[in-house]
N, CA, C and O atoms as CSV, one atom per row, in Angstrom:
chain,resi,resn,atom,element,x,y,z
A,1,UNK,N,N,296.726,-105.175,5.374
A,1,UNK,CA,C,295.982,-103.675,5.551
A,1,UNK,C,C,295.807,-103.817,7.156
A,1,UNK,O,O,295.488,-104.968,7.454
A,2,UNK,N,N,295.926,-102.994,8.210
A,2,UNK,CA,C,295.321,-102.713,9.360
A,2,UNK,C,C,294.170,-101.507,8.833
A,2,UNK,O,O,294.364,-100.683,7.940
A,3,UNK,N,N,292.642,-101.709,9.855
A,3,UNK,CA,C,292.016,-101.130,9.484
A,3,UNK,C,C,291.822,-100.146,11.136
A,3,UNK,O,O,292.380,-100.235,12.230
A,4,UNK,N,N,290.686,-99.199,10.545
A,4,UNK,CA,C,290.712,-98.501,11.637
A,4,UNK,C,C,290.775,-99.191,13.281
A,4,UNK,O,O,290.553,-100.400,13.220
A,5,UNK,N,N,290.971,-98.806,14.405
A,5,UNK,CA,C,290.968,-99.029,15.280
A,5,UNK,C,C,289.600,-99.050,15.942
A,5,UNK,O,O,288.764,-98.274,15.480
A,6,UNK,N,N,289.246,-99.852,16.986
A,6,UNK,CA,C,287.877,-100.096,17.421
A,6,UNK,C,C,288.081,-98.668,19.054
A,6,UNK,O,O,288.981,-98.612,19.891
A,7,UNK,N,N,286.971,-97.865,18.911
A,7,UNK,CA,C,287.524,-96.568,20.143
A,7,UNK,C,C,287.437,-97.583,21.551
A,7,UNK,O,O,288.451,-97.780,22.221
A,8,UNK,N,N,286.294,-98.111,21.861
A,8,UNK,CA,C,286.565,-99.186,22.984
A,8,UNK,C,C,287.594,-100.450,22.669
A,8,UNK,O,O,287.454,-101.472,23.341
A,9,UNK,N,N,288.225,-100.413,22.047
A,9,UNK,CA,C,289.363,-101.607,22.576
A,9,UNK,C,C,290.716,-100.481,22.843
A,9,UNK,O,O,291.793,-100.635,23.419
A,10,UNK,N,N,290.166,-99.432,22.212
A,10,UNK,CA,C,291.636,-98.754,23.097
A,10,UNK,C,C,291.504,-98.445,24.801
A,10,UNK,O,O,292.577,-98.551,25.396
A,11,UNK,N,N,290.439,-98.118,25.551
A,11,UNK,CA,C,290.230,-97.600,26.780
A,11,UNK,C,C,290.217,-98.987,27.565
A,11,UNK,O,O,289.469,-99.891,27.191
A,12,UNK,N,N,291.180,-99.152,28.815
A,12,UNK,CA,C,290.493,-100.079,29.412
A,12,UNK,C,C,289.959,-99.930,29.992
A,12,UNK,O,O,289.839,-98.817,30.506
A,13,UNK,N,N,288.949,-101.424,30.461
A,13,UNK,CA,C,287.630,-101.656,30.688
A,13,UNK,C,C,287.299,-101.021,32.086
A,13,UNK,O,O,288.130,-100.787,32.963
A,14,UNK,N,N,286.573,-100.892,32.120
A,14,UNK,CA,C,285.696,-99.909,33.538
A,14,UNK,C,C,285.917,-100.569,35.015
A,14,UNK,O,O,284.894,-101.247,34.914
A,15,UNK,N,N,286.324,-100.863,36.071
A,15,UNK,CA,C,286.302,-102.547,37.045
A,15,UNK,C,C,284.615,-101.824,37.176
A,15,UNK,O,O,284.045,-100.734,37.123
A,16,UNK,N,N,284.377,-103.088,37.353
A,16,UNK,CA,C,282.837,-103.659,38.344
A,16,UNK,C,C,282.556,-102.840,39.670
A,16,UNK,O,O,283.206,-102.920,40.712
A,17,UNK,N,N,281.438,-102.024,39.415
A,17,UNK,CA,C,281.136,-102.020,41.023
A,17,UNK,C,C,281.926,-100.833,41.426
A,17,UNK,O,O,282.937,-100.389,40.880
A,18,UNK,N,N,280.988,-100.172,42.989
A,18,UNK,CA,C,282.154,-98.886,43.459
A,18,UNK,C,C,283.794,-99.144,44.151
A,18,UNK,O,O,284.274,-100.149,44.674
A,19,UNK,N,N,284.308,-97.950,43.928
A,19,UNK,CA,C,285.397,-98.561,44.872
A,19,UNK,C,C,285.672,-98.671,45.596
A,19,UNK,O,O,285.153,-97.792,46.284
A,20,UNK,N,N,286.551,-99.509,46.425
A,20,UNK,CA,C,286.489,-99.511,47.501
A,20,UNK,C,C,285.962,-98.934,48.804
A,20,UNK,O,O,285.501,-99.512,49.789
A,21,UNK,N,N,286.244,-96.998,48.427
A,21,UNK,CA,C,285.792,-96.483,49.677
A,21,UNK,C,C,284.654,-96.243,49.546
A,21,UNK,O,O,284.163,-95.804,50.585
A,22,UNK,N,N,284.031,-96.320,48.796
A,22,UNK,CA,C,282.968,-96.140,48.336
A,22,UNK,C,C,281.624,-97.602,49.216
A,22,UNK,O,O,280.524,-97.567,49.768
A,23,UNK,N,N,282.479,-98.490,48.903
A,23,UNK,CA,C,282.037,-100.231,49.635
A,23,UNK,C,C,281.813,-100.302,51.322
A,23,UNK,O,O,280.921,-100.808,52.004
A,24,UNK,N,N,283.456,-99.305,51.780
A,24,UNK,CA,C,283.662,-99.229,53.161
A,24,UNK,C,C,282.732,-98.041,53.831
A,24,UNK,O,O,282.470,-98.453,54.961
A,25,UNK,N,N,282.250,-97.029,53.681
A,25,UNK,CA,C,281.277,-95.863,53.617
A,25,UNK,C,C,280.349,-96.512,53.546
A,25,UNK,O,O,279.540,-96.120,54.387
A,26,UNK,N,N,279.778,-97.780,52.684
A,26,UNK,CA,C,278.300,-97.960,52.618
A,26,UNK,C,C,278.728,-99.118,53.784
A,26,UNK,O,O,277.688,-99.108,54.442
A,27,UNK,N,N,279.807,-100.333,54.603
A,27,UNK,CA,C,279.306,-100.472,55.636
A,27,UNK,C,C,279.212,-100.195,57.063
A,27,UNK,O,O,278.914,-100.822,58.080
A,28,UNK,N,N,279.867,-98.093,56.507
A,28,UNK,CA,C,280.116,-97.981,57.923
A,28,UNK,C,C,278.147,-97.357,58.266
A,28,UNK,O,O,277.490,-97.682,59.254
A,29,UNK,N,N,277.645,-96.416,57.075
A,29,UNK,CA,C,276.183,-96.643,57.172
A,29,UNK,C,C,275.703,-97.604,57.365
A,29,UNK,O,O,274.785,-97.567,58.185
A,30,UNK,N,N,275.983,-98.720,56.847
A,30,UNK,CA,C,275.292,-100.185,57.311
A,30,UNK,C,C,275.118,-100.363,59.007
A,30,UNK,O,O,274.112,-100.844,59.528
A,31,UNK,N,N,276.224,-99.908,59.695
A,31,UNK,CA,C,276.491,-99.487,60.697
A,31,UNK,C,C,275.570,-98.770,62.142
A,31,UNK,O,O,275.232,-99.131,63.269
A,32,UNK,N,N,275.408,-97.154,60.967
A,32,UNK,CA,C,274.496,-96.118,61.883
A,32,UNK,C,C,272.892,-96.962,61.505
A,32,UNK,O,O,272.045,-96.469,62.251
A,33,UNK,N,N,272.531,-97.589,60.979
A,33,UNK,CA,C,271.320,-97.584,60.535
A,33,UNK,C,C,271.298,-99.397,61.424
A,33,UNK,O,O,270.185,-99.435,61.948
A,34,UNK,N,N,271.872,-100.445,61.671
A,34,UNK,CA,C,271.434,-101.364,62.461
A,34,UNK,C,C,271.714,-100.427,64.088
A,34,UNK,O,O,270.810,-100.723,64.870
A,35,UNK,N,N,272.413,-99.731,64.517
A,35,UNK,CA,C,272.235,-99.014,65.365
A,35,UNK,C,C,270.950,-98.362,65.391
A,35,UNK,O,O,270.083,-99.168,65.730
A,36,UNK,N,N,270.423,-97.020,65.124
A,36,UNK,CA,C,269.134,-96.339,64.903
A,36,UNK,C,C,267.956,-97.959,64.999
A,36,UNK,O,O,267.100,-98.242,65.838
A,37,UNK,N,N,268.375,-98.649,63.876
A,37,UNK,CA,C,267.422,-100.080,64.367
A,37,UNK,C,C,267.187,-100.512,66.116
A,37,UNK,O,O,266.224,-100.664,66.866
A,38,UNK,N,N,268.799,-100.600,66.220
A,38,UNK,CA,C,268.862,-101.000,67.845
A,38,UNK,C,C,267.947,-100.059,69.061
A,38,UNK,O,O,267.478,-100.382,70.153
A,39,UNK,N,N,267.957,-98.808,68.318
A,39,UNK,CA,C,267.608,-98.026,69.634
A,39,UNK,C,C,266.239,-97.526,69.772
A,39,UNK,O,O,265.682,-97.070,70.770
A,40,UNK,N,N,265.485,-97.824,67.714
A,40,UNK,CA,C,264.333,-97.983,67.746
A,40,UNK,C,C,263.388,-99.162,68.803
A,40,UNK,O,O,262.235,-99.090,69.231
A,41,UNK,N,N,264.330,-100.094,68.951
A,41,UNK,CA,C,264.131,-100.974,69.609
A,41,UNK,C,C,264.376,-101.284,71.235
A,41,UNK,O,O,263.676,-102.061,71.884
A,42,UNK,N,N,265.171,-100.749,71.608
A,42,UNK,CA,C,265.250,-99.884,72.755
A,42,UNK,C,C,264.383,-99.269,73.276
A,42,UNK,O,O,263.856,-99.470,74.370
A,43,UNK,N,N,264.162,-98.399,72.442
A,43,UNK,CA,C,262.427,-97.435,72.702
A,43,UNK,C,C,261.155,-98.228,72.943
A,43,UNK,O,O,260.233,-98.407,73.739
A,44,UNK,N,N,261.558,-98.519,72.016
A,44,UNK,CA,C,259.952,-99.728,72.296
A,44,UNK,C,C,259.964,-100.490,73.356
A,44,UNK,O,O,258.942,-100.558,74.039
A,45,UNK,N,N,260.904,-101.079,73.640
A,45,UNK,CA,C,260.971,-102.349,75.155
A,45,UNK,C,C,261.013,-101.397,76.445
A,45,UNK,O,O,261.084,-101.920,77.557
A,46,UNK,N,N,260.970,-99.984,76.303
A,46,UNK,CA,C,261.280,-99.258,77.860
A,46,UNK,C,C,260.120,-98.368,77.798
A,46,UNK,O,O,260.007,-97.463,78.625
A,47,UNK,N,N,259.168,-98.572,76.793
A,47,UNK,CA,C,258.083,-97.592,76.745
A,47,UNK,C,C,257.397,-97.382,77.821
A,47,UNK,O,O,257.249,-96.280,78.348
A,48,UNK,N,N,256.846,-98.648,78.288
A,48,UNK,CA,C,256.053,-98.843,79.440
A,48,UNK,C,C,256.692,-98.399,80.421
A,48,UNK,O,O,256.081,-97.596,81.126
A,49,UNK,N,N,258.076,-98.743,80.798
A,49,UNK,CA,C,258.272,-97.958,81.699
A,49,UNK,C,C,258.759,-96.750,82.078
A,49,UNK,O,O,259.397,-96.404,83.072
A,50,UNK,N,N,258.103,-95.790,80.529
A,50,UNK,CA,C,259.061,-94.482,81.076
A,50,UNK,C,C,258.028,-93.772,81.858
A,50,UNK,O,O,256.880,-94.191,82.002
A,51,UNK,N,N,258.499,-92.664,82.359
A,51,UNK,CA,C,257.724,-91.647,82.439
A,51,UNK,C,C,256.474,-90.656,81.558
A,51,UNK,O,O,255.310,-90.294,81.731
A,52,UNK,N,N,257.637,-90.502,80.474
A,52,UNK,CA,C,256.251,-89.725,79.580
A,52,UNK,C,C,255.702,-90.872,78.603
A,52,UNK,O,O,256.235,-91.921,78.239
A,53,UNK,N,N,254.222,-90.209,78.249
A,53,UNK,CA,C,253.528,-90.829,77.138
A,53,UNK,C,C,254.353,-91.648,76.282
A,53,UNK,O,O,255.337,-91.606,75.544
A,54,UNK,N,N,253.057,-92.764,76.956
A,54,UNK,CA,C,253.499,-93.773,75.537
A,54,UNK,C,C,253.367,-93.485,74.228
A,54,UNK,O,O,253.949,-94.133,73.358
A,55,UNK,N,N,252.664,-92.585,74.010
A,55,UNK,CA,C,252.233,-92.420,73.159
A,55,UNK,C,C,253.421,-91.614,72.331
A,55,UNK,O,O,253.624,-91.990,71.176
A,56,UNK,N,N,254.192,-90.557,72.845
A,56,UNK,CA,C,255.574,-90.014,72.999
A,56,UNK,C,C,256.697,-90.595,72.608
A,56,UNK,O,O,257.491,-90.328,71.705
A,57,UNK,N,N,256.642,-91.692,73.669
A,57,UNK,CA,C,257.413,-93.022,72.937
A,57,UNK,C,C,257.830,-93.343,71.956
A,57,UNK,O,O,258.883,-93.025,71.403
A,58,UNK,N,N,257.033,-94.005,71.654
A,58,UNK,CA,C,256.412,-95.119,70.156
A,58,UNK,C,C,256.673,-93.874,69.501
A,58,UNK,O,O,257.750,-94.071,68.939
A,59,UNK,N,N,256.344,-92.825,69.276
A,59,UNK,CA,C,256.769,-92.165,68.267
A,59,UNK,C,C,258.053,-91.944,67.955
A,59,UNK,O,O,258.461,-92.047,66.798
A,60,UNK,N,N,258.763,-91.640,68.897
A,60,UNK,CA,C,259.736,-91.538,68.675
A,60,UNK,C,C,260.545,-92.605,68.130
A,60,UNK,O,O,261.404,-92.490,67.257
A,61,UNK,N,N,260.137,-93.790,68.810
A,61,UNK,CA,C,260.439,-95.423,68.115
A,61,UNK,C,C,260.182,-95.477,66.806
A,61,UNK,O,O,260.788,-95.947,65.844
A,62,UNK,N,N,259.470,-95.076,66.904
A,62,UNK,CA,C,258.923,-95.219,65.180
A,62,UNK,C,C,260.311,-94.206,64.246
A,62,UNK,O,O,261.242,-94.773,63.675
A,63,UNK,N,N,260.162,-92.849,64.282
A,63,UNK,CA,C,260.918,-91.965,63.670
A,63,UNK,C,C,262.082,-92.803,63.420
A,63,UNK,O,O,262.497,-93.189,62.327
A,64,UNK,N,N,262.801,-93.151,65.192
A,64,UNK,CA,C,263.847,-94.079,64.633
A,64,UNK,C,C,264.335,-95.521,63.682
A,64,UNK,O,O,265.366,-95.776,63.059
A,65,UNK,N,N,263.224,-96.189,63.884
A,65,UNK,CA,C,262.684,-96.974,62.748
A,65,UNK,C,C,262.792,-96.680,61.227
A,65,UNK,O,O,263.370,-97.096,60.223
A,66,UNK,N,N,261.970,-95.794,61.595
A,66,UNK,CA,C,262.068,-95.008,60.105
A,66,UNK,C,C,263.448,-94.480,59.982
A,66,UNK,O,O,263.806,-95.159,59.019
A,67,UNK,N,N,264.217,-93.931,60.202
A,67,UNK,CA,C,265.508,-93.638,59.685
A,67,UNK,C,C,266.544,-94.716,59.923
A,67,UNK,O,O,267.629,-94.665,59.343
A,68,UNK,N,N,266.192,-95.819,60.874
A,68,UNK,CA,C,267.895,-96.873,60.599
A,68,UNK,C,C,267.091,-97.939,59.284
A,68,UNK,O,O,267.620,-99.007,58.976
A,69,UNK,N,N,266.038,-97.555,58.743
A,69,UNK,CA,C,265.649,-98.511,57.516
A,69,UNK,C,C,265.899,-97.706,55.986
A,69,UNK,O,O,266.072,-98.320,54.933
A,70,UNK,N,N,265.879,-96.410,56.096
A,70,UNK,CA,C,266.150,-95.199,55.333
A,70,UNK,C,C,267.948,-95.025,55.351
A,70,UNK,O,O,268.534,-94.334,54.518
A,71,UNK,N,N,268.662,-95.800,56.476
A,71,UNK,CA,C,269.899,-95.978,56.408
A,71,UNK,C,C,270.033,-97.298,55.513
A,71,UNK,O,O,270.778,-97.325,54.534
A,72,UNK,N,N,269.347,-98.264,55.873
A,72,UNK,CA,C,269.610,-99.179,55.210
A,72,UNK,C,C,269.780,-99.896,54.031
A,72,UNK,O,O,270.418,-100.914,53.760
A,73,UNK,N,N,268.776,-98.832,53.119
A,73,UNK,CA,C,268.354,-98.844,51.953
A,73,UNK,C,C,269.560,-97.957,51.477
A,73,UNK,O,O,270.200,-98.466,50.556
A,74,UNK,N,N,270.000,-96.736,51.916
A,74,UNK,CA,C,271.139,-96.201,51.990
A,74,UNK,C,C,272.281,-96.684,51.943
A,74,UNK,O,O,272.856,-96.112,51.017
A,75,UNK,N,N,273.256,-97.755,52.634
A,75,UNK,CA,C,273.839,-98.844,53.195
A,75,UNK,C,C,274.111,-99.511,51.791
A,75,UNK,O,O,275.071,-99.219,51.079
A,76,UNK,N,N,272.875,-100.704,51.400
A,76,UNK,CA,C,272.519,-101.246,50.425
A,76,UNK,C,C,272.785,-100.456,48.909
A,76,UNK,O,O,272.893,-100.813,47.736
A,77,UNK,N,N,272.815,-99.428,49.518
A,77,UNK,CA,C,273.058,-98.557,47.474
A,77,UNK,C,C,274.298,-98.177,47.751
A,77,UNK,O,O,274.971,-98.288,46.726
A,78,UNK,N,N,274.754,-97.889,48.402
A,78,UNK,CA,C,276.216,-98.100,48.356
A,78,UNK,C,C,276.906,-99.704,48.197
A,78,UNK,O,O,277.839,-99.869,47.411
A,79,UNK,N,N,276.558,-100.432,48.714
A,79,UNK,CA,C,277.012,-101.366,48.639
A,79,UNK,C,C,276.707,-102.132,46.844
A,79,UNK,O,O,277.542,-102.717,46.155
A,80,UNK,N,N,276.210,-102.036,46.729
A,80,UNK,CA,C,275.805,-102.259,45.255
A,80,UNK,C,C,276.086,-101.560,44.387
A,80,UNK,O,O,275.880,-101.920,43.228
A,81,UNK,N,N,276.749,-100.118,44.732
A,81,UNK,CA,C,276.636,-99.424,43.098
A,81,UNK,C,C,276.141,-98.712,42.647
A,81,UNK,O,O,276.149,-98.430,41.449
A,82,UNK,N,N,275.378,-98.062,43.792
A,82,UNK,CA,C,274.243,-96.900,43.306
A,82,UNK,C,C,274.454,-95.845,43.492
A,82,UNK,O,O,274.276,-95.581,44.682
A,83,UNK,N,N,274.888,-94.686,42.687
A,83,UNK,CA,C,275.675,-93.794,42.942
A,83,UNK,C,C,274.756,-92.519,43.512
A,83,UNK,O,O,275.135,-91.446,43.980
A,84,UNK,N,N,273.542,-92.984,43.319
A,84,UNK,CA,C,272.446,-92.104,44.319
A,84,UNK,C,C,272.544,-92.096,45.452
A,84,UNK,O,O,271.907,-91.149,45.912
A,85,UNK,N,N,273.312,-93.014,46.635
A,85,UNK,CA,C,272.704,-93.439,48.189
A,85,UNK,C,C,273.985,-92.549,48.077
A,85,UNK,O,O,274.132,-91.827,49.063
A,86,UNK,N,N,274.921,-92.431,47.142
A,86,UNK,CA,C,276.401,-91.440,47.719
A,86,UNK,C,C,275.699,-89.906,48.336
A,86,UNK,O,O,276.437,-89.354,49.153
A,87,UNK,N,N,274.162,-89.055,47.990
A,87,UNK,CA,C,274.484,-87.902,48.711
A,87,UNK,C,C,273.489,-88.064,49.668
A,87,UNK,O,O,273.359,-87.017,50.303
A,88,UNK,N,N,272.431,-89.291,50.182
A,88,UNK,CA,C,271.863,-88.642,50.900
A,88,UNK,C,C,272.892,-89.731,52.153
A,88,UNK,O,O,272.594,-89.685,53.347
A,89,UNK,N,N,273.828,-90.455,51.754
A,89,UNK,CA,C,275.016,-91.124,53.056
A,89,UNK,C,C,275.473,-89.534,53.632
A,89,UNK,O,O,275.453,-89.237,54.827
A,90,UNK,N,N,275.898,-88.563,52.488
A,90,UNK,CA,C,277.075,-87.421,52.755
A,90,UNK,C,C,275.447,-86.562,53.594
A,90,UNK,O,O,275.569,-86.703,54.810
A,91,UNK,N,N,274.366,-85.943,53.318
A,91,UNK,CA,C,274.013,-85.409,54.399
A,91,UNK,C,C,273.698,-86.053,55.295
A,91,UNK,O,O,272.742,-85.662,55.964
A,92,UNK,N,N,274.294,-87.134,55.609
A,92,UNK,CA,C,273.040,-87.728,56.897
A,92,UNK,C,C,274.676,-87.522,57.827
A,92,UNK,O,O,274.686,-87.233,59.024
A,93,UNK,N,N,275.688,-87.690,57.181
A,93,UNK,CA,C,276.938,-87.103,57.969
A,93,UNK,C,C,277.161,-85.779,58.581
A,93,UNK,O,O,277.246,-85.297,59.710
A,94,UNK,N,N,277.223,-85.370,57.252
A,94,UNK,CA,C,276.574,-83.891,57.849
A,94,UNK,C,C,275.814,-83.315,58.976
A,94,UNK,O,O,275.954,-82.308,59.670
A,95,UNK,N,N,274.806,-84.464,58.920
A,95,UNK,CA,C,273.692,-83.714,60.209
A,95,UNK,C,C,273.751,-84.610,61.026
A,95,UNK,O,O,272.659,-84.882,61.523
A,96,UNK,N,N,274.823,-85.349,61.473
A,96,UNK,CA,C,275.348,-86.193,62.232
A,96,UNK,C,C,276.195,-84.981,63.055
A,96,UNK,O,O,275.854,-84.948,64.238
A,97,UNK,N,N,277.143,-84.056,62.726
A,97,UNK,CA,C,277.704,-83.983,62.957
A,97,UNK,C,C,277.754,-82.866,64.754
A,97,UNK,O,O,278.495,-82.811,65.735
A,98,UNK,N,N,276.442,-82.158,64.267
A,98,UNK,CA,C,275.991,-81.140,65.204
A,98,UNK,C,C,275.941,-82.632,66.124
A,98,UNK,O,O,276.927,-82.537,66.856
A,99,UNK,N,N,275.218,-84.026,66.440
A,99,UNK,CA,C,274.953,-84.621,67.533
A,99,UNK,C,C,276.221,-85.082,67.544
A,99,UNK,O,O,276.272,-85.364,68.741
A,100,UNK,N,N,277.257,-85.366,67.132
A,100,UNK,CA,C,278.749,-85.662,67.913
A,100,UNK,C,C,279.456,-84.660,68.444
A,100,UNK,O,O,280.435,-84.889,69.154
A,101,UNK,N,N,279.058,-83.483,68.173
A,101,UNK,CA,C,279.691,-82.058,68.892
A,101,UNK,C,C,278.654,-82.183,70.249
A,101,UNK,O,O,279.226,-82.227,71.338
A,102,UNK,N,N,277.354,-82.236,70.243
A,102,UNK,CA,C,276.588,-82.259,71.978
A,102,UNK,C,C,277.556,-83.370,72.622
A,102,UNK,O,O,278.485,-83.014,73.348
A,103,UNK,N,N,277.321,-84.707,72.341
A,103,UNK,CA,C,278.588,-85.712,73.174
A,103,UNK,C,C,279.590,-85.030,73.476
A,103,UNK,O,O,279.661,-84.779,74.679
A,104,UNK,N,N,280.460,-84.601,72.799
A,104,UNK,CA,C,281.910,-84.168,72.909
A,104,UNK,C,C,281.951,-83.349,74.217
A,104,UNK,O,O,282.438,-83.441,75.344
A,105,UNK,N,N,281.111,-82.410,73.417
A,105,UNK,CA,C,280.657,-80.570,74.538
A,105,UNK,C,C,279.820,-80.538,75.342
A,105,UNK,O,O,280.235,-80.320,76.480
A,106,UNK,N,N,279.094,-80.627,75.266
A,106,UNK,CA,C,278.153,-79.646,76.230
A,106,UNK,C,C,277.741,-81.432,77.170
A,106,UNK,O,O,278.221,-81.405,78.303
A,107,UNK,N,N,277.143,-82.533,76.917
A,107,UNK,CA,C,276.576,-83.486,77.606
A,107,UNK,C,C,277.819,-84.603,78.074
A,107,UNK,O,O,277.615,-85.618,78.740
A,108,UNK,N,N,279.251,-84.111,77.509
A,108,UNK,CA,C,280.119,-84.731,78.068
A,108,UNK,C,C,280.505,-86.316,77.789
A,108,UNK,O,O,281.496,-86.837,78.303
A,109,UNK,N,N,279.831,-86.836,77.135
A,109,UNK,CA,C,279.487,-88.118,77.131
A,109,UNK,C,C,281.139,-88.672,76.224
A,109,UNK,O,O,281.262,-89.152,75.098
A,110,UNK,N,N,281.844,-88.459,76.921
A,110,UNK,CA,C,283.401,-88.837,75.713
A,110,UNK,C,C,283.530,-90.291,75.243
A,110,UNK,O,O,284.204,-90.534,74.242
A,111,UNK,N,N,282.731,-91.557,76.125
A,111,UNK,CA,C,282.682,-92.920,75.302
A,111,UNK,C,C,281.951,-92.983,74.377
A,111,UNK,O,O,282.443,-93.342,73.307
A,112,UNK,N,N,280.479,-92.653,74.445
A,112,UNK,CA,C,279.874,-92.585,73.558
A,112,UNK,C,C,280.711,-90.996,72.156
A,112,UNK,O,O,280.888,-91.162,70.949
A,113,UNK,N,N,280.891,-90.221,72.638
A,113,UNK,CA,C,281.317,-89.033,71.540
A,113,UNK,C,C,282.353,-89.134,70.586
A,113,UNK,O,O,282.232,-88.718,69.433
A,114,UNK,N,N,283.734,-89.868,71.193
A,114,UNK,CA,C,284.548,-89.892,70.255
A,114,UNK,C,C,284.703,-91.410,69.764
A,114,UNK,O,O,285.853,-91.535,69.344
A,115,UNK,N,N,283.880,-92.800,69.635
A,115,UNK,CA,C,283.938,-93.730,68.548
A,115,UNK,C,C,282.909,-92.894,67.474
A,115,UNK,O,O,283.087,-93.048,66.266
A,116,UNK,N,N,281.722,-91.919,68.018
A,116,UNK,CA,C,280.877,-91.821,67.175
A,116,UNK,C,C,281.497,-90.459,66.072
A,116,UNK,O,O,281.141,-90.202,64.922
A,117,UNK,N,N,282.573,-89.736,66.974
A,117,UNK,CA,C,283.303,-88.659,65.644
A,117,UNK,C,C,283.728,-89.888,65.176
A,117,UNK,O,O,282.811,-90.672,64.929
A,118,UNK,N,N,284.940,-90.314,64.966
A,118,UNK,CA,C,285.619,-91.277,64.620
A,118,UNK,C,C,284.439,-91.687,63.040
A,118,UNK,O,O,284.208,-91.111,61.977
A,119,UNK,N,N,284.037,-92.779,63.596
A,119,UNK,CA,C,282.725,-93.428,62.572
A,119,UNK,C,C,282.085,-92.254,61.906
A,119,UNK,O,O,281.998,-92.338,60.681
A,120,UNK,N,N,281.608,-91.143,62.492
A,120,UNK,CA,C,280.901,-90.013,60.881
A,120,UNK,C,C,282.095,-89.622,60.358
A,120,UNK,O,O,282.086,-89.627,59.127
A,121,UNK,N,N,282.980,-89.332,60.791
A,121,UNK,CA,C,284.405,-88.420,60.173
A,121,UNK,C,C,284.812,-89.458,58.942
A,121,UNK,O,O,284.974,-89.370,57.724
A,122,UNK,N,N,284.890,-90.563,60.028
A,122,UNK,CA,C,285.891,-91.159,58.232
A,122,UNK,C,C,284.935,-92.226,57.476
A,122,UNK,O,O,285.467,-92.995,56.675
A,123,UNK,N,N,282.942,-92.324,57.805
A,123,UNK,CA,C,282.758,-91.759,56.483
A,123,UNK,C,C,282.498,-90.862,55.591
A,123,UNK,O,O,282.437,-91.146,54.394
A,124,UNK,N,N,282.298,-89.577,56.090
A,124,UNK,CA,C,282.227,-88.491,55.253
A,124,UNK,C,C,283.581,-88.782,54.497
A,124,UNK,O,O,283.494,-89.374,53.421
A,125,UNK,N,N,284.890,-88.398,54.991
A,125,UNK,CA,C,286.296,-88.791,54.415
A,125,UNK,C,C,285.710,-90.020,53.475
A,125,UNK,O,O,285.841,-89.811,52.269
A,126,UNK,N,N,285.261,-90.917,53.739
A,126,UNK,CA,C,285.207,-91.605,52.174
A,126,UNK,C,C,284.359,-91.756,51.647
A,126,UNK,O,O,284.050,-92.851,51.177
A,127,UNK,N,N,283.586,-90.559,51.522
A,127,UNK,CA,C,282.478,-90.514,50.567
A,127,UNK,C,C,282.836,-89.570,49.923
A,127,UNK,O,O,282.652,-89.687,48.711
A,128,UNK,N,N,283.612,-87.995,50.514
A,128,UNK,CA,C,284.493,-87.004,49.684
A,128,UNK,C,C,285.121,-87.970,49.046
A,128,UNK,O,O,284.236,-88.505,48.378
A,129,UNK,N,N,286.382,-88.662,48.796
A,129,UNK,CA,C,287.234,-89.144,48.317
A,129,UNK,C,C,287.627,-89.185,47.263
A,129,UNK,O,O,287.043,-90.099,46.683
A,130,UNK,N,N,288.723,-88.416,46.262
A,130,UNK,CA,C,288.717,-88.471,44.572
A,130,UNK,C,C,287.774,-90.083,44.501
A,130,UNK,O,O,286.629,-89.891,44.093
A,131,UNK,N,N,288.012,-91.222,44.750
A,131,UNK,CA,C,287.770,-92.509,43.143
A,131,UNK,C,C,286.104,-92.449,44.250
A,131,UNK,O,O,286.011,-93.669,44.388
A,132,UNK,N,N,285.340,-92.100,44.738
A,132,UNK,CA,C,284.041,-91.740,45.350
A,132,UNK,C,C,283.367,-90.756,44.426
A,132,UNK,O,O,282.204,-90.968,44.085
A,133,UNK,N,N,284.213,-89.384,43.876
A,133,UNK,CA,C,283.716,-88.690,43.186
A,133,UNK,C,C,283.568,-89.179,41.819
A,133,UNK,O,O,282.482,-89.140,41.241
A,134,UNK,N,N,284.651,-89.646,41.276
A,134,UNK,CA,C,284.446,-89.610,40.312
A,134,UNK,C,C,283.470,-90.953,39.953
A,134,UNK,O,O,282.782,-90.961,38.931
A,135,UNK,N,N,283.485,-91.986,40.823
A,135,UNK,CA,C,282.440,-93.422,40.887
A,135,UNK,C,C,280.814,-92.458,40.216
A,135,UNK,O,O,280.120,-92.468,39.199
A,136,UNK,N,N,280.862,-91.675,41.646
A,136,UNK,CA,C,278.863,-90.828,41.010
A,136,UNK,C,C,279.119,-90.131,39.893
A,136,UNK,O,O,278.365,-90.234,38.925
A,137,UNK,N,N,279.989,-89.491,39.877
A,137,UNK,CA,C,279.689,-88.974,38.018
A,137,UNK,C,C,280.022,-90.068,36.743
A,137,UNK,O,O,280.068,-89.709,35.567
A,138,UNK,N,N,280.208,-91.239,37.129
A,138,UNK,CA,C,280.668,-91.941,36.163
A,138,UNK,C,C,281.746,-92.171,35.104
A,138,UNK,O,O,281.675,-92.712,34.000
A,139,UNK,N,N,282.947,-91.503,35.876
A,139,UNK,CA,C,283.984,-91.536,35.468
A,139,UNK,C,C,285.112,-92.189,36.026
A,139,UNK,O,O,285.560,-92.316,37.165
A,140,UNK,N,N,285.549,-92.693,34.510
A,140,UNK,CA,C,286.779,-94.003,34.883
A,140,UNK,C,C,288.205,-93.376,35.289
A,140,UNK,O,O,288.875,-92.519,34.713
A,141,UNK,N,N,288.447,-94.104,36.493
A,141,UNK,CA,C,289.458,-93.922,36.909
A,141,UNK,C,C,290.612,-93.668,36.178
A,141,UNK,O,O,290.954,-94.504,35.341
A,142,UNK,N,N,291.732,-91.963,36.460
A,142,UNK,CA,C,292.960,-92.075,35.897
A,142,UNK,C,C,293.652,-93.745,36.118
A,142,UNK,O,O,293.545,-94.632,36.965
A,143,UNK,N,N,294.422,-93.543,34.780
A,143,UNK,CA,C,295.539,-94.500,34.019
A,143,UNK,C,C,296.512,-94.221,35.316
A,143,UNK,O,O,297.180,-95.242,35.150
A,144,UNK,N,N,297.079,-93.642,36.434
A,144,UNK,CA,C,298.547,-93.527,36.945
A,144,UNK,C,C,298.735,-92.863,37.082
A,144,UNK,O,O,297.987,-91.976,36.672
A,145,UNK,N,N,300.047,-92.474,37.873
A,145,UNK,CA,C,300.688,-91.856,37.390
A,145,UNK,C,C,301.917,-91.505,35.789
A,145,UNK,O,O,302.770,-92.194,35.229
A,146,UNK,N,N,301.386,-90.113,35.569
A,146,UNK,CA,C,302.168,-89.690,34.424
A,146,UNK,C,C,303.645,-89.147,34.383
A,146,UNK,O,O,304.157,-88.830,33.309
């Protein structure tokens, strides 16, 4: 005689780790973290030769150091499957849009602005994709087309 089927046996297992879109976005946020940390180091190295006061340049370097560290933590969170990291990553991309707009528009720095725009827009689109949204809400992926 067959007994009742356990509810857990009917559902396919939820794949371990974040979807590929989240891992790719984590890699892009990690790249942004490295760029922020590199800029902090460049500011610190050039602080002595700047026409600005040393305190102002050092303060800016510390700011970018903190931003880079925070982005590195967010990137690590995305790469290791921590759903809390999705929101700060999305907010970062939204905050970078005016920077990209300035690079492309009034600053006229197309060689920097176009790759920056591609990086920010790609990262944002990966973070708002359907698999990323479902993962952040703890939902399993649909079984496929019906």
